[in-house]
C-alpha positions as CSV (number, residue, x, y, z in Angstrom):
1,M,69.0,189.0,109.9
2,D,67.8,186.1,112.3
3,Q,70.8,185.8,115.4
4,Q,71.9,182.4,114.0
5,T,72.9,184.0,110.6
6,A,74.2,187.1,112.5
7,L,76.7,184.4,114.4
8,K,77.5,182.8,111.2
9,K,78.6,186.0,109.4
10,K,80.5,186.9,112.4
11,A,82.7,183.6,112.6
12,G,82.7,184.0,108.9
13,E,84.1,187.6,109.3
14,F,86.4,186.9,112.0
15,A,87.9,183.9,109.6
16,A,88.6,186.2,106.8
17,S,90.9,188.1,109.0
18,L,93.0,185.0,109.0
19,V,93.7,185.2,105.3
20,Q,96.9,187.5,104.2
21,S,97.9,189.3,101.1
22,G,99.6,186.2,98.7
23,M,97.7,183.4,99.7
24,R,96.4,180.5,98.2
25,V,92.8,179.9,99.9
26,G,90.2,177.3,99.7
27,L,86.8,178.0,99.4
28,G,84.2,176.4,101.7
29,T,80.7,175.8,100.9
30,G,77.4,176.4,102.9
31,S,75.9,178.9,104.6
32,T,78.5,180.0,106.9
33,A,81.1,179.2,104.7
34,V,79.5,182.1,102.2
35,W,80.4,184.7,104.8
36,A,83.9,184.4,104.8
37,V,84.0,184.0,101.1
38,R,82.1,187.3,100.8
39,S,84.4,189.2,103.7
40,I,87.1,188.1,101.4
41,G,85.8,189.7,98.5
42,E,85.0,192.7,100.4
43,K,89.0,193.1,101.3
44,I,90.1,192.3,97.7
45,K,87.9,194.9,96.3
46,S,89.1,197.8,98.9
47,G,92.4,196.7,98.5
48,E,93.1,195.2,102.0
49,L,93.9,191.6,100.2
50,T,96.4,191.6,97.5
51,D,97.6,188.6,94.7
52,I,94.9,186.3,96.5
53,V,93.7,183.0,94.2
54,A,91.7,180.8,95.4
55,I,90.5,177.5,94.6
56,P,86.0,177.2,95.3
57,T,84.7,173.5,96.8
58,S,81.7,174.0,94.5
59,I,80.1,175.0,91.6
60,R,78.0,177.6,93.8
61,T,81.2,178.5,95.5
62,A,82.6,178.8,92.3
63,E,79.9,181.3,90.9
64,E,80.3,183.6,94.4
65,A,83.3,183.9,94.2
66,K,83.3,184.9,90.4
67,S,80.8,187.8,91.5
68,L,82.6,189.1,94.1
69,G,86.3,189.1,91.8
70,I,87.9,186.6,93.7
71,P,90.6,184.9,91.3
72,L,90.0,181.7,91.1
73,A,92.8,178.7,89.7
74,S,92.6,175.2,89.3
75,F,94.7,172.4,90.1
76,D,97.2,172.3,87.3
77,E,98.1,176.2,89.3
78,I,98.4,175.1,92.5
79,D,99.4,171.9,94.5
80,E,98.9,173.4,98.1
81,L,96.9,175.5,99.7
82,D,97.8,178.0,102.5
83,I,94.3,177.9,104.1
84,T,90.7,176.7,103.8
85,I,87.8,178.3,105.6
86,D,84.7,175.9,105.6
87,G,81.3,175.0,107.4
88,A,80.5,171.9,109.4
89,D,77.4,169.9,110.0
90,E,79.2,169.0,113.6
91,V,82.7,169.4,115.4
92,D,83.6,167.4,118.1
93,G,86.4,168.6,120.9
94,R,89.1,167.3,119.1
95,L,88.4,168.8,115.8
96,N,86.9,165.9,113.9
97,V,84.2,167.2,111.5
98,I,80.9,165.5,110.1
99,K,80.7,167.4,106.4
100,G,78.3,167.4,103.4
101,G,75.0,168.7,104.5
102,G,75.2,170.9,101.5
103,G,76.4,168.0,99.5
104,A,80.0,169.0,98.6
105,L,81.9,166.6,100.9
106,L,83.9,165.2,98.1
107,R,85.1,168.7,96.5
108,E,85.5,169.9,100.2
109,K,87.8,167.1,100.8
110,I,89.9,167.1,98.0
111,V,90.6,170.7,98.9
112,A,91.2,170.3,102.3
113,Q,93.8,166.9,102.2
114,I,95.8,170.0,99.7
115,T,95.7,172.7,102.9
116,K,98.0,173.5,105.5
117,R,95.6,175.1,107.2
118,L,92.0,173.9,107.7
119,V,89.6,176.3,109.6
120,I,86.6,175.2,110.4
121,I,83.7,177.9,111.5
122,V,80.5,177.2,113.0
123,D,77.7,178.3,115.2
124,P,77.4,176.5,119.0
125,S,74.9,174.6,117.3
126,K,77.2,172.5,115.6
127,Q,79.2,171.5,118.9
128,V,79.1,167.6,119.9
129,N,80.6,165.5,122.6
130,L,80.5,162.6,119.8
131,L,80.2,163.0,116.2
132,G,76.7,161.5,115.2
133,E,74.8,162.8,118.1
134,T,72.7,165.4,116.0
135,W,73.5,164.3,112.2
136,A,73.8,161.4,109.8
137,V,76.8,160.7,108.0
138,P,77.0,161.7,104.3
139,I,78.2,159.4,102.0
140,E,78.7,160.0,98.2
141,V,78.2,157.0,96.0
142,V,78.0,156.4,92.6
143,H,74.5,155.5,90.6
144,F,75.5,151.7,89.8
145,G,74.7,149.6,92.4
146,W,74.0,152.3,94.8
147,E,71.1,150.2,96.6
148,S,74.1,147.6,97.5
149,Q,76.1,150.1,99.3
150,K,72.8,151.3,101.3
151,R,72.5,147.8,102.0
152,F,76.3,147.4,103.3
153,L,75.6,150.8,105.3
154,E,72.8,149.3,106.6
155,S,74.7,146.3,108.1
156,Q,77.3,148.1,109.7
157,G,74.4,149.5,111.9
158,A,73.0,152.9,110.1
159,V,69.9,154.0,109.2
160,V,69.9,155.3,105.9
161,E,68.1,157.5,103.1
162,V,69.0,158.3,99.9
163,R,68.8,162.5,100.0
164,M,65.8,164.2,98.1
165,G,66.6,167.3,95.9
166,D,64.4,170.2,96.1
167,D,62.7,168.5,93.1
168,G,61.6,165.5,94.7
169,K,64.4,163.9,92.7
170,P,67.5,162.2,94.1
171,Y,69.7,164.4,94.8
172,L,73.0,164.6,92.7
173,T,76.5,165.9,93.7
174,D,78.6,168.3,91.6
175,S,80.1,165.0,90.0
176,G,77.0,163.8,89.4
177,N,76.7,161.0,92.3
178,L,74.1,160.2,95.1
179,I,74.3,161.0,98.6
180,L,73.1,158.8,101.5
181,D,72.6,160.2,104.3
182,A,74.1,157.0,107.1
183,N,72.6,157.8,110.4
184,F,75.0,155.8,112.8
185,G,74.0,157.6,116.3
186,R,77.2,158.5,118.4
187,I,80.0,157.3,116.3
188,Y,82.5,156.2,119.4
189,N,85.8,155.1,116.5
190,I,85.9,157.4,114.0
191,L,88.9,155.9,112.3
192,A,87.4,152.5,111.6
193,L,84.2,153.3,110.8
194,E,86.1,155.9,108.0
195,Q,88.3,152.8,107.1
196,K,85.8,150.5,106.4
197,L,83.6,153.1,104.2
198,Q,87.3,153.9,102.6
199,Q,87.6,150.0,101.7
200,R,83.7,149.9,100.3
201,V,83.9,149.7,96.1
202,G,81.4,152.2,95.2
203,I,81.3,154.5,98.0
204,V,83.2,157.4,96.3
205,E,84.0,159.8,100.0
206,S,82.6,159.7,103.2
207,G,81.6,163.2,105.7
208,L,83.8,162.2,107.9
209,F,86.7,164.4,108.4
210,F,89.1,162.8,110.5
211,E,92.2,164.4,111.9
212,M,92.0,167.3,109.1
213,A,91.1,170.3,111.0
214,D,93.7,172.8,112.4
215,D,91.4,175.6,113.6
216,L,87.9,175.8,114.6
217,I,85.9,179.0,115.4
218,V,82.8,179.5,117.1
219,A,80.8,182.5,117.0
220,S,78.4,182.8,119.6
221,E,76.7,185.7,121.6
222,E,79.1,185.9,124.2
223,G,82.3,186.3,121.5
224,I,84.4,184.5,119.2
225,Q,85.8,181.4,120.4
226,H,89.1,180.4,118.7
227,V,90.8,176.6,119.3
228,Q,94.5,176.4,117.6
229,G,95.1,172.9,117.3
230,R,93.3,169.5,118.7
231,I,92.1,169.3,121.8
232,A,93.5,166.3,123.8
């Protein structure tokens, strides 16, 4: 296990320690969140956690959770989650986040909005002063007219690329949509940009998670940093 993976594991395991028996849990997607999912699975298997039910944010997380024996529920059964643990591509000092590098931004945001406590787990490489410093904003769009969405994003100052899959074809999300990775550079007004994106017909969702996170867990060589609440 390389150093970065070891830090992701440490962050995931620490976040899993926040889960208590009887909770309704959102399970995130990605190379950091998977460690939290595995830790929760281990705690259920050992009997440390009981009466847990979870909603996964992607098909692959659902498959992982099932293999670990984590009971899953649907939105028909749950209207609110106690806690969701998820990773991020970037996080700023106010706990605003860019997500969607793994392609699950739509489902992650749906789960996040019904969560009482959204816990973001990262290694130090994901921390930035301003969102957009190191990562493009993933934008999920419908197939029909996607080219017009690309031109719209470019008109807003972004350099835009259609995300491609490992097979060399356009990547498709779990909902069958395309992702446009829009590099705006440093984003000085996240809310204004998010509002523009939300008003655009054909854009399904953006990877901007503005004022949604409640906790930040950063695992570094020095140990765990746990920030609760946004920093002014």
